[in-house]
DRENMI-511492 format. One record per atom (N, C-alpha, C): residue number from 0; residue in one letter; atom name; x, y, z. Coordinates in pm, whole numbers, plus 32768, in hexadecimal, padded with zeros to 4 digits. Layout:
numar pos=NUM code=A site=CA c1=X c2=Y c3=Z
...
//
This chain:
numar pos=0 code=X site=N c1=B082 c2=DAF3 c3=7312
numar pos=0 code=X site=CA c1=B002 c2=DAB6 c3=733A
numar pos=0 code=X site=C c1=AF91 c2=DB05 c3=72F8
numar pos=1 code=X site=N c1=AF30 c2=DABF c3=72C5
numar pos=1 code=X site=CA c1=AEC1 c2=DAFD c3=727D
numar pos=1 code=X site=C c1=AE68 c2=DB4D c3=72DD
numar pos=2 code=X site=N c1=AE1C c2=DBA5 c3=72A2
numar pos=2 code=X site=CA c1=ADC0 c2=DBFA c3=72EF
numar pos=2 code=X site=C c1=AD5D c2=DBA4 c3=733E
numar pos=3 code=X site=N c1=AD4B c2=DBC7 c3=73BD
numar pos=3 code=X site=CA c1=ACEC c2=DB7F c3=7410
numar pos=3 code=X site=C c1=AD26 c2=DB05 c3=7456
numar pos=4 code=X site=N c1=ADA0 c2=DADE c3=7430
numar pos=4 code=X site=CA c1=ADE1 c2=DA6B c3=746F
numar pos=4 code=X site=C c1=AE43 c2=DA98 c3=74DA
numar pos=5 code=X site=N c1=AE48 c2=DA4D c3=7547
numar pos=5 code=X site=CA c1=AEA6 c2=DA6A c3=75B3
numar pos=5 code=X site=C c1=AF07 c2=D9F4 c3=75BD
numar pos=6 code=X site=N c1=AF88 c2=DA11 c3=75B1
numar pos=6 code=X site=CA c1=AFEB c2=D9A7 c3=75C1
numar pos=6 code=X site=C c1=B008 c2=D99A c3=7656
numar pos=7 code=X site=N c1=AFF0 c2=D923 c3=768E
numar pos=7 code=X site=CA c1=B009 c2=D90E c3=771B
numar pos=7 code=X site=C c1=B085 c2=D8B8 c3=772F
numar pos=8 code=X site=N c1=B0C6 c2=D8CD c3=77A1
numar pos=8 code=X site=CA c1=B13D c2=D882 c3=77C5
numar pos=8 code=X site=C c1=B12A c2=D84F c3=7854
numar pos=9 code=X site=N c1=B189 c2=D803 c3=7883
numar pos=9 code=X site=CA c1=B183 c2=D7D1 c3=790D
numar pos=9 code=X site=C c1=B172 c2=D844 c3=7970
numar pos=10 code=X site=N c1=B1B7 c2=D8B4 c3=7955
numar pos=10 code=X site=CA c1=B1B3 c2=D923 c3=79B4
numar pos=10 code=X site=C c1=B132 c2=D975 c3=79AC
numar pos=11 code=X site=N c1=B0EB c2=D970 c3=793A
numar pos=11 code=X site=CA c1=B070 c2=D9BF c3=792E
numar pos=11 code=X site=C c1=AFF2 c2=D968 c3=7938
numar pos=12 code=X site=N c1=B003 c2=D8E4 c3=7944
numar pos=12 code=X site=CA c1=AF92 c2=D885 c3=7943
numar pos=12 code=X site=C c1=AF27 c2=D8A8 c3=79AA
numar pos=13 code=X site=N c1=AF4D c2=D8B5 c3=7A28
numar pos=13 code=X site=CA c1=AEEB c2=D8CF c3=7A91
numar pos=13 code=X site=C c1=AE9C c2=D94F c3=7A77
numar pos=14 code=X site=N c1=AEE4 c2=D9BA c3=7A54
numar pos=14 code=X site=CA c1=AEA3 c2=DA3C c3=7A3D
numar pos=14 code=X site=C c1=AE47 c2=DA38 c3=79C3
numar pos=15 code=X site=N c1=AE78 c2=DA02 c3=7953
numar pos=15 code=X site=CA c1=AE2E c2=DA07 c3=78D5
numar pos=15 code=X site=C c1=ADBE c2=D9A0 c3=78CB
numar pos=16 code=X site=N c1=ADD0 c2=D92B c3=790C
numar pos=16 code=X site=CA c1=AD6F c2=D8BF c3=78FC
numar pos=16 code=X site=C c1=AD20 c2=D8A6 c3=797D
numar pos=17 code=X site=N c1=AD65 c2=D887 c3=79E9
numar pos=17 code=X site=CA c1=AD20 c2=D85E c3=7A64
numar pos=17 code=X site=C c1=ACD8 c2=D8D2 c3=7AAA
numar pos=18 code=X site=N c1=AD0B c2=D94C c3=7A9A
numar pos=18 code=X site=CA c1=ACCB c2=D9BF c3=7ADB
numar pos=18 code=X site=C c1=AC72 c2=DA0E c3=7A7C
numar pos=19 code=X site=N c1=AC61 c2=D9DD c3=7A02
numar pos=19 code=X site=CA c1=AC0F c2=DA22 c3=799F
numar pos=19 code=X site=C c1=AB7A c2=DA0C c3=79BD
numar pos=20 code=X site=N c1=AB2B c2=DA71 c3=79A3
numar pos=20 code=X site=CA c1=AA9A c2=DA64 c3=79B1
numar pos=20 code=X site=C c1=AA61 c2=DA27 c3=7932
numar pos=21 code=X site=N c1=A9FC c2=D9D4 c3=7942
numar pos=21 code=X site=CA c1=A9B7 c2=D99E c3=78CD
numar pos=21 code=X site=C c1=AA01 c2=D92A c3=788E
numar pos=22 code=X site=N c1=A9DF c2=D913 c3=780E
numar pos=22 code=X site=CA c1=AA11 c2=D89F c3=77C6
numar pos=22 code=X site=C c1=AA97 c2=D8BD c3=7782
numar pos=23 code=X site=N c1=AAF6 c2=D860 c3=7795
numar pos=23 code=X site=CA c1=AB7B c2=D86C c3=7757
numar pos=23 code=X site=C c1=AB96 c2=D7EC c3=7708
numar pos=24 code=X site=N c1=ABC2 c2=D7FD c3=768C
numar pos=24 code=X site=CA c1=ABED c2=D78D c3=7638
numar pos=24 code=X site=C c1=AC85 c2=D792 c3=7630
numar pos=25 code=X site=N c1=ACC7 c2=D725 c3=7655
numar pos=25 code=X site=CA c1=AD59 c2=D71D c3=764A
numar pos=25 code=X site=C c1=AD7C c2=D6B6 c3=75E0
numar pos=26 code=X site=N c1=ADC9 c2=D6E3 c3=757F
numar pos=26 code=X site=CA c1=ADFA c2=D68C c3=7515
numar pos=26 code=X site=C c1=AE88 c2=D660 c3=753B
numar pos=27 code=X site=N c1=AE98 c2=D5E1 c3=7561
numar pos=27 code=X site=CA c1=AF1C c2=D5A9 c3=757E
numar pos=27 code=X site=C c1=AF55 c2=D57A c3=74F9
numar pos=28 code=X site=N c1=AFC8 c2=D5B2 c3=74D1
numar pos=28 code=X site=CA c1=AFFE c2=D598 c3=744C
numar pos=28 code=X site=C c1=B097 c2=D593 c3=7451
numar pos=29 code=X site=N c1=B0D4 c2=D571 c3=73DF
numar pos=29 code=X site=CA c1=B165 c2=D575 c3=73CE
numar pos=29 code=X site=C c1=B185 c2=D596 c3=733D
numar pos=30 code=X site=N c1=B1F9 c2=D5D2 c3=7327
numar pos=30 code=X site=CA c1=B223 c2=D5FF c3=72A3
numar pos=30 code=X site=C c1=B227 c2=D58B c3=723F
numar pos=31 code=X site=N c1=B257 c2=D517 c3=7268
numar pos=31 code=X site=CA c1=B26A c2=D4A5 c3=720F
numar pos=31 code=X site=C c1=B1EA c2=D457 c3=71F2
numar pos=32 code=X site=N c1=B17A c2=D47C c3=722F
numar pos=32 code=X site=CA c1=B0FD c2=D42F c3=7227
numar pos=32 code=X site=C c1=B0AA c2=D459 c3=71AD
numar pos=33 code=X site=N c1=B09E c2=D3FF c3=714C
numar pos=33 code=X site=CA c1=B050 c2=D41B c3=70D3
numar pos=33 code=X site=C c1=AFBD c2=D43B c3=70EF
numar pos=34 code=X site=N c1=AF76 c2=D3E6 c3=713A
numar pos=34 code=X site=CA c1=AEEA c2=D404 c3=7159
numar pos=34 code=X site=C c1=AED8 c2=D488 c3=71A5
numar pos=35 code=X site=N c1=AF3D c2=D4AE c3=71F5
numar pos=35 code=X site=CA c1=AF36 c2=D52F c3=723E
numar pos=35 code=X site=C c1=AF38 c2=D5A2 c3=71D9
numar pos=36 code=X site=N c1=AF90 c2=D597 c3=7175
numar pos=36 code=X site=CA c1=AF97 c2=D600 c3=710E
numar pos=36 code=X site=C c1=AF17 c2=D602 c3=70BB
numar pos=37 code=X site=N c1=AEDC c2=D58B c3=70A8
numar pos=37 code=X site=CA c1=AE61 c2=D581 c3=7059
numar pos=37 code=X site=C c1=ADEC c2=D5C8 c3=709E
numar pos=38 code=X site=N c1=ADE4 c2=D5BC c3=7122
numar pos=38 code=X site=CA c1=AD73 c2=D5F5 c3=716C
numar pos=38 code=X site=C c1=AD8A c2=D687 c3=7195
numar pos=39 code=X site=N c1=AE07 c2=D6B6 c3=718C
numar pos=39 code=X site=CA c1=AE29 c2=D73E c3=71B8
numar pos=39 code=X site=C c1=ADD2 c2=D7AC c3=7179
numar pos=40 code=X site=N c1=ADBA c2=D7AB c3=70F5
numar pos=40 code=X site=CA c1=AD65 c2=D814 c3=70BB
numar pos=40 code=X site=C c1=ACD6 c2=D812 c3=70F4
numar pos=41 code=X site=N c1=ACA3 c2=D79B c3=7111
numar pos=41 code=X site=CA c1=AC1D c2=D78F c3=714B
numar pos=41 code=X site=C c1=AC1B c2=D7CC c3=71D7
numar pos=42 code=X site=N c1=AC82 c2=D7B1 c3=7225
numar pos=42 code=X site=CA c1=AC8C c2=D7EA c3=72AD
numar pos=42 code=X site=C c1=AC90 c2=D882 c3=72A5
numar pos=43 code=X site=N c1=ACDC c2=D8B8 c3=7244
numar pos=43 code=X site=CA c1=ACE4 c2=D94A c3=7232
numar pos=43 code=X site=C c1=AC5C c2=D984 c3=720C
numar pos=44 code=X site=N c1=AC14 c2=D940 c3=71B2
numar pos=44 code=X site=CA c1=AB8F c2=D96F c3=718A
numar pos=44 code=X site=C c1=AB2F c2=D971 c3=7201
numar pos=45 code=X site=N c1=AB33 c2=D907 c3=7251
numar pos=45 code=X site=CA c1=AADB c2=D8FF c3=72C5
numar pos=45 code=X site=C c1=AAFB c2=D96C c3=732C
numar pos=46 code=X site=N c1=AB7B c2=D98C c3=733B
numar pos=46 code=X site=CA c1=ABA4 c2=D9F7 c3=7397
numar pos=46 code=X site=C c1=AB63 c2=DA7B c3=736E
numar pos=47 code=X site=N c1=AB5F c2=DA94 c3=72EB
numar pos=47 code=X site=CA c1=AB1F c2=DB10 c3=72BA
numar pos=47 code=X site=C c1=AA87 c2=DB09 c3=72C6
numar pos=48 code=X site=N c1=AA4C c2=DA98 c3=729E
numar pos=48 code=X site=CA c1=A9BB c2=DA89 c3=729F
numar pos=48 code=X site=C c1=A97F c2=DA91 c3=732B
numar pos=49 code=X site=N c1=A9C6 c2=DA5B c3=738E
numar pos=49 code=X site=CA c1=A991 c2=DA55 c3=7416
numar pos=49 code=X site=C c1=A9D0 c2=DABE c3=7472
numar pos=50 code=X site=N c1=AA0F c2=DB23 c3=7437
numar pos=50 code=X site=CA c1=AA50 c2=DB8C c3=7486
numar pos=50 code=X site=C c1=A9ED c2=DBC9 c3=74EA
numar pos=51 code=X site=N c1=AA19 c2=DBD4 c3=7566
numar pos=51 code=X site=CA c1=A9C3 c2=DC0B c3=75CE
numar pos=51 code=X site=C c1=A971 c2=DBA1 c3=7616
numar pos=52 code=X site=N c1=A967 c2=DB29 c3=75DB
numar pos=52 code=X site=CA c1=A919 c2=DABD c3=761B
numar pos=52 code=X site=C c1=A96F c2=DA44 c3=763D
numar pos=53 code=X site=N c1=A9E2 c2=DA38 c3=75F8
numar pos=53 code=X site=CA c1=AA3B c2=D9C7 c3=7609
numar pos=53 code=X site=C c1=AACB c2=D9F9 c3=7602
numar pos=54 code=X site=N c1=AB1B c2=D9D3 c3=7663
numar pos=54 code=X site=CA c1=ABAA c2=D9F3 c3=765F
numar pos=54 code=X site=C c1=ABF2 c2=D97C c3=7620
numar pos=55 code=X site=N c1=AC44 c2=D997 c3=75BA
numar pos=55 code=X site=CA c1=AC89 c2=D92C c3=7574
numar pos=55 code=X site=C c1=AD1F c2=D93A c3=758B
numar pos=56 code=X site=N c1=AD59 c2=D8CF c3=75C1
numar pos=56 code=X site=CA c1=ADE8 c2=D8CD c3=75E2
numar pos=56 code=X site=C c1=AE2D c2=D85C c3=7599
numar pos=57 code=X site=N c1=AEB0 c2=D86F c3=7582
numar pos=57 code=X site=CA c1=AF02 c2=D805 c3=7546
numar pos=57 code=X site=C c1=AF77 c2=D7EC c3=75A4
numar pos=58 code=X site=N c1=AF94 c2=D76B c3=75BB
numar pos=58 code=X site=CA c1=B005 c2=D746 c3=760F
numar pos=58 code=X site=C c1=B05E c2=D6E4 c3=75C4
numar pos=59 code=X site=N c1=B0DB c2=D70A c3=75AF
numar pos=59 code=X site=CA c1=B13B c2=D6B4 c3=756A
numar pos=59 code=X site=C c1=B169 c2=D649 c3=75CE
numar pos=60 code=X site=N c1=B148 c2=D5CC c3=75B0
numar pos=60 code=X site=CA c1=B164 c2=D560 c3=760F
numar pos=60 code=X site=C c1=B1FA c2=D543 c3=761C
numar pos=61 code=X site=N c1=B248 c2=D55E c3=75B4
numar pos=61 code=X site=CA c1=B2D8 c2=D548 c3=75BC
numar pos=61 code=X site=C c1=B31A c2=D5AC c3=761B
numar pos=62 code=X site=N c1=B2ED c2=D629 c3=7616
numar pos=62 code=X site=CA c1=B329 c2=D692 c3=7668
numar pos=62 code=X site=C c1=B2EE c2=D697 c3=76F5
numar pos=63 code=X site=N c1=B27B c2=D658 c3=770B
numar pos=63 code=X site=CA c1=B236 c2=D65D c3=778C
numar pos=63 code=X site=C c1=B209 c2=D5D1 c3=77B6
numar pos=64 code=X site=N c1=B268 c2=D574 c3=77B7
numar pos=64 code=X site=CA c1=B247 c2=D4E7 c3=77CF
numar pos=64 code=X site=C c1=B20E c2=D4CF c3=785A
numar pos=65 code=X site=N c1=B22E c2=D526 c3=78BA
numar pos=65 code=X site=CA c1=B1F8 c2=D514 c3=7942
numar pos=65 code=X site=C c1=B160 c2=D522 c3=7943
numar pos=66 code=X site=N c1=B12C c2=D584 c3=78F9
numar pos=66 code=X site=CA c1=B09A c2=D596 c3=78F2
numar pos=66 code=X site=C c1=B05C c2=D521 c3=78A5
numar pos=67 code=X site=N c1=B09A c2=D4FB c3=7837
numar pos=67 code=X site=CA c1=B067 c2=D48B c3=77E6
numar pos=67 code=X site=C c1=B061 c2=D40B c3=7839
numar pos=68 code=X site=N c1=B0C7 c2=D3F1 c3=7889
numar pos=68 code=X site=CA c1=B0C5 c2=D377 c3=78D9
numar pos=68 code=X site=C c1=B062 c2=D381 c3=794D
numar pos=69 code=X site=N c1=B050 c2=D3F8 c3=7984
numar pos=69 code=X site=CA c1=AFEE c2=D40B c3=79F0
numar pos=69 code=X site=C c1=AF62 c2=D3E5 c3=79C1
numar pos=70 code=X site=N c1=AF43 c2=D402 c3=7943
numar pos=70 code=X site=CA c1=AEBE c2=D3E3 c3=790C
numar pos=70 code=X site=C c1=AEBE c2=D362 c3=78BA
numar pos=71 code=X site=N c1=AF2A c2=D315 c3=78C7
numar pos=71 code=X site=CA c1=AF36 c2=D290 c3=7887
numar pos=71 code=X site=C c1=AF1B c2=D294 c3=77F1
numar pos=72 code=X site=N c1=AF59 c2=D2F4 c3=77AE
numar pos=72 code=X site=CA c1=AF4C c2=D300 c3=771D
numar pos=72 code=X site=C c1=AF9D c2=D28F c3=76DD
numar pos=73 code=X site=N c1=AF58 c2=D233 c3=769B
numar pos=73 code=X site=CA c1=AF99 c2=D1C0 c3=765C
numar pos=73 code=X site=C c1=AFA2 c2=D1CF c3=75C5
numar pos=74 code=X site=N c1=AF44 c2=D218 c3=758B
numar pos=74 code=X site=CA c1=AF42 c2=D22D c3=74FB
numar pos=74 code=X site=C c1=AF20 c2=D2BE c3=74DD
numar pos=75 code=X site=N c1=AF59 c2=D2F2 c3=7472
numar pos=75 code=X site=CA c1=AF39 c2=D37C c3=744C
numar pos=75 code=X site=C c1=AF0D c2=D37D c3=73BA
numar pos=76 code=X site=N c1=AEB9 c2=D3DA c3=7393
numar pos=76 code=X site=CA c1=AE86 c2=D445 c3=73E9
numar pos=76 code=X site=C c1=AE20 c2=D411 c3=7450
numar pos=77 code=X site=N c1=AE28 c2=D44A c3=74C6
numar pos=77 code=X site=CA c1=ADBF c2=D436 c3=752A
numar pos=77 code=X site=C c1=AD81 c2=D4BE c3=7544
numar pos=78 code=X site=N c1=ACFE c2=D4C4 c3=7539
numar pos=78 code=X site=CA c1=ACB5 c2=D53F c3=7555
numar pos=78 code=X site=C c1=AC6E c2=D52B c3=75D9
numar pos=79 code=X site=N c1=AC94 c2=D57A c3=763C
numar pos=79 code=X site=CA c1=AC5D c2=D56A c3=76C2
numar pos=79 code=X site=C c1=AC0C c2=D5E6 c3=76E7
numar pos=80 code=X site=N c1=AB99 c2=D5CE c3=7721
numar pos=80 code=X site=CA c1=AB40 c2=D63C c3=7748
numar pos=80 code=X site=C c1=AB3F c2=D64C c3=77DF
numar pos=81 code=X site=N c1=AB4D c2=D6C8 c3=780B
numar pos=81 code=X site=CA c1=AB47 c2=D6EA c3=7899
numar pos=81 code=X site=C c1=AAD9 c2=D750 c3=78AE
numar pos=82 code=X site=N c1=AA90 c2=D742 c3=791A
numar pos=82 code=X site=CA c1=AA28 c2=D7A4 c3=793C
numar pos=82 code=X site=C c1=AA42 c2=D7CE c3=79CC
numar pos=83 code=X site=N c1=AA5D c2=D84E c3=79DE
numar pos=83 code=X site=CA c1=AA7B c2=D886 c3=7A62
numar pos=83 code=X site=C c1=AAE6 c2=D834 c3=7AAA
numar pos=84 code=X site=N c1=AB4F c2=D80F c3=7A60
numar pos=84 code=X site=CA c1=ABC2 c2=D7CB c3=7A9B
numar pos=84 code=X site=C c1=ABBA c2=D735 c3=7AA4
numar pos=85 code=X site=N c1=AB47 c2=D6FA c3=7A82
numar pos=85 code=X site=CA c1=AB34 c2=D669 c3=7A8A
numar pos=85 code=X site=C c1=AB31 c2=D62D c3=79FE
numar pos=86 code=X site=N c1=AB78 c2=D5BD c3=79EB
numar pos=86 code=X site=CA c1=AB73 c2=D577 c3=796A
numar pos=86 code=X site=C c1=AAE8 c2=D53B c3=795B
numar pos=87 code=X site=N c1=AAA4 c2=D55A c3=78EB
numar pos=87 code=X site=CA c1=AA1C c2=D528 c3=78D7
numar pos=87 code=X site=C c1=AA11 c2=D4C6 c3=7862
numar pos=88 code=X site=N c1=AA72 c2=D4C9 c3=7806
numar pos=88 code=X site=CA c1=AA69 c2=D470 c3=7792
numar pos=88 code=X site=C c1=AAED c2=D472 c3=7747
numar pos=89 code=X site=N c1=AAFE c2=D40F c3=76EE
numar pos=89 code=X site=CA c1=AB72 c2=D410 c3=7696
numar pos=89 code=X site=C c1=AB57 c2=D3BF c3=7619
numar pos=90 code=X site=N c1=AB9E c2=D3E3 c3=75B0
numar pos=90 code=X site=CA c1=AB96 c2=D39E c3=752F
numar pos=90 code=X site=C c1=AC25 c2=D383 c3=7504
numar pos=91 code=X site=N c1=AC42 c2=D308 c3=74DB
numar pos=91 code=X site=CA c1=ACC7 c2=D2E7 c3=74AA
numar pos=91 code=X site=C c1=ACBF c2=D2D1 c3=7414
numar pos=92 code=X site=N c1=AD18 c2=D313 c3=73CB
numar pos=92 code=X site=CA c1=AD1E c2=D303 c3=733A
numar pos=92 code=X site=C c1=ACE0 c2=D37A c3=72F1
numar pos=93 code=X site=N c1=ACFE c2=D381 c3=7271
numar pos=93 code=X site=CA c1=ACC8 c2=D3EB c3=721D
numar pos=93 code=X site=C c1=AC3A c2=D3C4 c3=71F4
numar pos=94 code=X site=N c1=ABDB c2=D418 c3=7215
numar pos=94 code=X site=CA c1=AB50 c2=D3FD c3=71F2
numar pos=94 code=X site=C c1=AB19 c2=D46F c3=719B
numar pos=95 code=X site=N c1=AAAD c2=D456 c3=7151
numar pos=95 code=X site=CA c1=AA74 c2=D4BE c3=70FC
numar pos=95 code=X site=C c1=AA42 c2=D536 c3=714E
numar pos=96 code=X site=N c1=AA47 c2=D5AA c3=710E
numar pos=96 code=X site=CA c1=AA1E c2=D626 c3=7151
numar pos=96 code=X site=C c1=A98E c2=D61E c3=7184
numar pos=97 code=X site=N c1=A934 c2=D5E5 c3=7136
numar pos=97 code=X site=CA c1=A8A7 c2=D5DE c3=715F
numar pos=97 code=X site=C c1=A898 c2=D58F c3=71E1
numar pos=98 code=X site=N c1=A8E4 c2=D524 c3=71EE
numar pos=98 code=X site=CA c1=A8DF c2=D4D2 c3=7267
numar pos=98 code=X site=C c1=A917 c2=D51F c3=72DF
numar pos=99 code=X site=N c1=A97F c2=D56A c3=72C8
numar pos=99 code=X site=CA c1=A9BB c2=D5BB c3=7332
numar pos=99 code=X site=C c1=A95E c2=D62D c3=735D
numar pos=100 code=X site=N c1=A91E c2=D66C c3=72FA
numar pos=100 code=X site=CA c1=A8BD c2=D6D6 c3=731A
numar pos=100 code=X site=C c1=A848 c2=D69F c3=736C
numar pos=101 code=X site=N c1=A819 c2=D628 c3=734A
numar pos=101 code=X site=CA c1=A7AA c2=D5EA c3=7393
numar pos=101 code=X site=C c1=A7D2 c2=D5D4 c3=7425
numar pos=102 code=X site=N c1=A84E c2=D5A8 c3=743C
numar pos=102 code=X site=CA c1=A87F c2=D591 c3=74C3
numar pos=102 code=X site=C c1=A888 c2=D616 c3=7510
numar pos=103 code=X site=N c1=A8BD c2=D67D c3=74D0
numar pos=103 code=X site=CA c1=A8CA c2=D701 c3=7511
numar pos=103 code=X site=C c1=A83F c2=D737 c3=7532
numar pos=104 code=X site=N c1=A7E3 c2=D72F c3=74D3
numar pos=104 code=X site=CA c1=A75A c2=D761 c3=74EC
numar pos=104 code=X site=C c1=A719 c2=D717 c3=7561
numar pos=105 code=X site=N c1=A72F c2=D694 c3=7567
numar pos=105 code=X site=CA c1=A6F8 c2=D644 c3=75D3
numar pos=105 code=X site=C c1=A732 c2=D674 c3=765A
numar pos=106 code=X site=N c1=A7B5 c2=D688 c3=765E
numar pos=106 code=X site=CA c1=A7F6 c2=D6B2 c3=76DA
numar pos=106 code=X site=C c1=A7D3 c2=D741 c3=7703
numar pos=107 code=X site=N c1=A7B7 c2=D795 c3=769E
numar pos=107 code=X site=CA c1=A78D c2=D81E c3=76BA
numar pos=107 code=X site=C c1=A6FA c2=D824 c3=76E1
numar pos=108 code=X site=N c1=A6B3 c2=D7B8 c3=76C6
numar pos=108 code=X site=CA c1=A626 c2=D7B5 c3=76E7
numar pos=108 code=X site=C c1=A5CF c2=D803 c3=7687
numar pos=109 code=X site=N c1=A604 c2=D815 c3=760A
numar pos=109 code=X site=CA c1=A5B4 c2=D861 c3=75A8
numar pos=109 code=X site=C c1=A573 c2=D807 c3=7543
//
């Protein structure tokens, strides 16, 4: 896992995402997903750029299908935002970095 990224699983979900302070971005992905691989470098860059202000997590939907189904993940990549344990927004599909940064800045209130 790249620097600044936290790999979450069903067993670490509550601790890493729901009990985290501040804004958390969760990338729901799978190994076989082309768009997931396409957006992965952008997610890694954002993890470094927003270090200390945004927690960035990745959840493999194949290995943690219970969490994916709990949040009704129908398409991947799905980028879901949580703030103080509450889901506040989500984006489905690979989007440009500038668009993703605008969303993060909006959610951070900067």
